[in-house]
N, C-alpha and C positions, 0 to 999 in steps of 0.2 A: 731960540733955537730948540729948547726943550719942547716948546708948544708945537712946533713943526713934527718932531719925532712922535709925540703923542697922537697927533692928528692922523699921521700916517699909519700907526698901529691901530687906532680905533677904526679907520676906514678899511682896513684890510678884511676882505670877506672870509668867514669861517668855512673852513672846508670840512666836508663829511669825513668821519673816520674811516680809514682803509679797513679791509677785512682783517688784516693782521692786528690792527689797533683795537678792533671790536673783540677779536679773540683774546688779546691779553687783558682786557677790561673784564670780560667773562671769567677768565681763569682767576684773576685777582679777586673778583667777587665771591666765586665759589671757594676759593682757598681761605679767604676771610671768613666766610661762614662755617667752614668746617673747623678752622682754628677756634672760633668762638665757641661752637658746640663742644669741641673737645675740652676746652677750658671749663665750660659749664659743668660738664660731666665730672671732670676732675675735682672741682669744687664740691659738687654733691657727694661724690664717693668719699672724699676726704672728710666731709662733715658727718658721714654715716659709717666710718671706718669703725669707731669704738662700739657701735651697735652690732656690726658685722664681725666683730673680732671673735665671736663664738664659732664661726665657721672654719676657724683654723684648727679646731680640735683642741685635745689636750685638756688641762685643768679649766681653761676658761670656757670651754664648751660645757663641761660637766657642771660647773658652777652656774652658769646660765640656765641650763636645764633644771637644776634644783631650784634655783630662784623662781623660774616660771612655773614649776610644780607647786611650790608654796603659794605663789599668787593665785594660781587656779584653785587650790584646795581652799583658800580663804574667801573666795568669792560667794556671794549669797546665792542661795538655791533659786532654781527657776520657778516661776509661779506654776501652780497645779494644772491649769488649763493648757499652758504651754508644753508642760512636761507630758501631759496625756496625748497631746497632738503628736509630739515627737515620738513617743513610744507606739502609737498607732501607725505612724509612717514606717517605723522601723519593722513592726510586725507584718505589714503589708509587703515590704521589700522581702523579708524573710520568707513569707509564704510564696512569693513569686519565684524566687530563686532556689529554695530548698531542694527541689527535685534535681536541679543540676549539680548541687553540692553533694547530695546523697549519691548520685551517680558517679561522680569522682571519687568520693570516699569508699564506693563499693557497698553501701549500707542501703538495704531497701527501705523505702518509706512505708510506714504503718498506715 
């Protein structure tokens, strides 16, 4: 008797999904993807929370600024060719925009 039931179930032709069923499958897929992305973003933010704590301000902010200042001050100096290239670029920018800054300040250029 169980063989007859299985045969009847196996022989039943599969019907295509109705428009409503297709809609619900798409809604479930999109909802699942959104939930997955939200969870991934939450995990990322939670892991970065300690590093971003300085954005809250107060003593944590100033302590972070102070530590970064010390770290920056202890870095080795740039090589001379790179330093000269940076200074030349800054001089070029300064020459290009100096007339505008002088006009704003009201001081004539010599």
